[in-house]
N, C-alpha and C positions, 0 to 999 in steps of 0.2 A: 772709602768707608768700609769697615769690616762687617761681616755677617752679623756678629753679636751686637755691634753698635747700632746697626740699622733696625734690629728687631728686639732689643733688650726690653723695650717698654710695651711690647705687644702682649696681649693676654695669652696665657698658656693654653694651648689647644686641648681638646678632649682626646680620648684614646683612639678616636677614628675607627670605630668598629665597622663602619661602612667600608673603609679601606681594607680592613681585615677580611670582610666578606668578599670583596673584589679579588683578593688574593686567591680565595677558593675558586671563584668563577674563572679566573684566568688560568689556573692550573687545570681545571676540568676541561676548558676549551682546548688546551694543548693535548690532553689525553684523548678527547673526542677526535681531533684531527688525526692523531697517530692511530687511533682505533680504525677509522675508515681506511687510512692508508694501508694498515696491516691486513685488513680484510681483502683489499685489492691485491696485495702482494702474495698472500698465503692461500686465499680461497677463490676469489673471482675478480679478475681485473676489470670486468665489464659491469660490475654491480653498481647500483645507484649510490652516489655519494662518495665513491672512492677517490674521485678527483677534487673533492671539496677541501680546499686548503685553508678556508677562513678561520678554522680553529687555531691556526698558527698565530693569529692576532692576539691570542692570550699573552704572548711575549710582549707585544706592544703595550698592553695594559700594565704588565709587570714593569716595563721600563719607565713609564710615566710614574707609577707608584714609587719606584726606587728613587727617582729624582725628588719626589715630594717628601718621602720619609727621611732621606738623608739630611735634608735641611731641618726637618723637625727634630730628629734625634741628635743632631750634632750641635744644637744651640748651647747645650751645657758644656760642651768641650771647647767652644771657640775661644774663650779667654784663658784657658789653661796653658801652662808651659808645654811645649811640644804637643800641642793639640793634634797636629797632623799625624804624629806617630801613634797617639792613642786611637785616633779614628781608623787608621790602617790596621792597627792591632785588633780592634773590634771587628772589622770587616773580614780579616783573615780567619779569626776564630769562628765567625758566623758562617763563612762560605766554604772554606778549604777542607776541613776534616771529613765531612760527609761526602763531598765530591771526590776526594781522594779514595775514601773507603769504597765507594760504589764504582769508581773507575777501576780499582784493583779487582773488585768482584767481577766486573765486565771482562777484564783480561783473563781471569780464571775461567769464566764462562766460555770465552772464545776457544780456549785450549781444550776444555772438557766437553763442551756441547756446541761444536761448530755449526750444527744444523739449525740452531736458533738464531744465528748471526748472518746478516746479509751483506754488510758493507765494511766490516771492521778488519783491519790488518794488524799485524803485530810487529811492524817495522819499528826499530828502536827509536829513531828520530820522531816518528809519529807519536809513539807512546810518551817520550820525554816532553814533547811540546804540549801534549794533552794535559799532563800533570802541571805544567807551568803556565797554563792559560794562554798559550801562544796561538796565533791563527794557523790552523792546519787544514789541509784538503784531503778528503778521503779518496778511496779508489774510484768513486763515481764522480769526482771533481767538485764535491760540495764542501762547504765550510762545516766540518763535523769532526770533533776529536773522538777519542775512544768511546767515551760516553756521549753519544751524539748531541743531546740537549745542552751539553756543556759549552757549545759555541756562544750562547748568550752570556756566559760568565766571563768570557774574554772581553766583551763590551762592558760588562759591569766593572771589571777591574780597571779598565781604561778610564771609565767615569770616576771611580774611586781615586785613582792617582791624580786626576785633575782637581778633584774636590779637595784632596789632601794638600795639593799645591796651593790652593786658595787659602786654606787654613794656615799653612806655613807662612804665607806672605801677608796674612791678616788682610786679605783683599776680599772685596765683594765677589762671591762665588760666581755670579753671572759674568763678571768681567774676565774670569779665567775660562769658564766653561764655554761661553758663546763663541769666542774665537777659536779655542782648541777643538771643540767638536764641530764647529762650523767648517774648519779647514778639512776635516775628515769627510764631512758630507760633500763639500765642494769637490774633493778628489774623487769621490764616488761617481760624480757626474761625468768625469772625463776618463775614468779608468777603462782600459780595454784589455784584451787577451794577451797583449805583449808585455804587460806589467808583471813583475815577480809574483809568485803564488801568494806570498804573505799579504799582498795588498788587497786580497779578498776581504780584509778587515775594513776597508773603506766602504762605508754604507751610510746612507742618510738616516737610518734608524736611530743613530746616536743622538739626533736632535730631540728625540722623545724624552731623554733625561732632562734636557733644558725645559721642556714643557712642564715636567713635574716640579722642577726647582722653582720656576716662575709661579706655578699654582701655590706652592708652599709659601712663597713670599707674600702673595696676595692674601692667603688665608691668615697668616700671622698678623697681617695689618688689619684684620677684621672684615675682609671682603667676604660676602655671602651672596649667592644668587637667590632670587625669589624661588620658593618651593616649586611653583608651577614650571618655571624655566628650568630649574635643576632636574626635575622629573623628566621633562621633555628631552633634555640633553642626554640623560642616561638611556632612555628608551630609543631615541634616534641613534645614539652612538652604537648601541648593541645591534640595532636593525642594520646599520651600514656595515658593521664588522661581520655580521652573519651572512649578509647577502652580496656585498660588493666584492668583486675580484680585486686582488692586490694590484694587478697591472704589472708593469716593469718594476724591478727591485728599487730603483731610485724613487719611484712614486709611492712606495710603501708608507713613508712618513706622512703622506697626505691621505691616502686611501684608508689606512688603518691607524696611523699615529694620531691624526687629528680626532677621529671618533674615540680613540682610547682616551685622549685628553678630555674630551667632552664627558665621557663616562665617569672618570675619576673626579673631575671638577663638580659634576652634578652630585655625585655620591657624597663628597666632602661637605657640600652645602646642605645636603639632606640629613647630615649626622644628627642634629638635635631632634629631628622628627622621627627618624626610623631606627636609630641605634638600638633602642630598647626592644624593638619588635623583631630584630634579626634572630633567626633560629640558632640555637646553641650548636647544632651539628654543623652549620655553615661556618660559624666562628672557629669550631674545632678543626674543620678542614682548612680554614685560613691559617691556623697555627701550623698545620702539617703541610702547607702548600709546597714548601721547598722539598720536603721528603717525597711528596706525591710527584712533583715535577721530575726529580732525579731518578726515582725508582720505577716509574711506570714503564720505562723501556725494558725492564725485566719481566713485568707482569704480562704485557700484551703478547709478545711472541710465545710465551708459555701457554696462555689461553688459546691462542690461535692454533698452536700445535696440537693441543688436546682436543679442540673442537673440530679442527679440519678433518680428522679421521672419520667422523661419522655424521657431520651435518651436510645437508645439501644446500646449494646456493639459491636462496629465494629471499624475498623482501622480509618475510617474517623472521627467518633465521638470522638474517643480517641485523635487523633491528634489535632482536633479543640479545645477540652477541655484543653489539655496541653498548647496550645498557649494562650488560654484565661486565664489560671492560671498564666502564665508568665506576661501577660499584666496587669491583674487586681492586681496582687501582686506588680508589679512595681508602678502602680498608687497609690495604697493604701499606700505602703511604703513611696512614695514621699510625700503624703498628711500628713502622720504621722510625717515625717521629718519637713515639712514646718510649720505645725500647732502646733506640740508638741515638737519634739526633739530640733529643732533649737532655738525656743523661750526660752525653758527651759535652754539650754546651755548658751545662752546670759545672762539670768537672773543670773544663778549660777556663771558665770565667771565675772560678773560685779566687777570691782575692782581688778581683777587678770589678769595675762598675758594671752593673747590668744595664743594658739598653732598654728603652721602653717597649712595651708589648707590641706597639704598632710598627716595630721595625720590619722592613721588607728586605728579604734577600733577593727574590726574583719576582 
């Protein structure tokens, strides 16, 4: 049964402003994580919070959202000729230009301002693989391309390719994604250091896309949680994400992925009740979340370099600096969105169908 056939009679969903707000929250969680990390690297490695990695769970929220929104936004493509090609075209236009632009800016920054950079090399193969969204390992042995946060886009494009395959086959997307991503997750459980470096791609985190796809299917069929249950899931999900350690990498899909699913599921069910009350600034940051996510790696080192010369390490200074990082990264990301990303998207999409506002890049 095709995706379109199974959902063609389902009611059209709302714009899911709650999901838009979650995009902002997820991006700011990642900024918060990197702000603490940067304070530890640049100012005081023994300061409180510098080993708090839970903000990285913003990525897990993004992955669940991505699976959810790809189902929602692709319904109108499913019955078209060469739907898979149109889907991939939309994805490339949405993801690639800004990423390539900021990757190029990072390379220029490494050449001109090496003092701001900690782990980036300029090896040709490393750079080429970074542009092509291939799994690469940096000098510290981590899965990080030239633009470090770009590692998530490698997983995104893997998900997109499998999703496009389902469209090409006119197959139920779950029947393609579950075995495809399931094999990758299974390989992650047995991978060891003797495997080739590119197999660092194997990670159970890919199952979070399936969580989002399943949630979208249930939502399109009219499933909604009771508001009290939905609220409890959002609160509990954030509580676990903010407090629970990730554990080993294979456990991430459980320790952070399941709470991320609970958050998105609860938020989607609360849409009719809270969408109108969401602050405009949060929705604006949701629009700019991809720009915030990609650009904050330029903002944080610059701030730390400026601050590090005259601030002493104490709790008050650390707290004020972290808040400043969140504010400046948000403003800078919104400026990048307003002046670069959005005009670029409008230009590239000219003559093509626009995707719904609820589309999620990360």
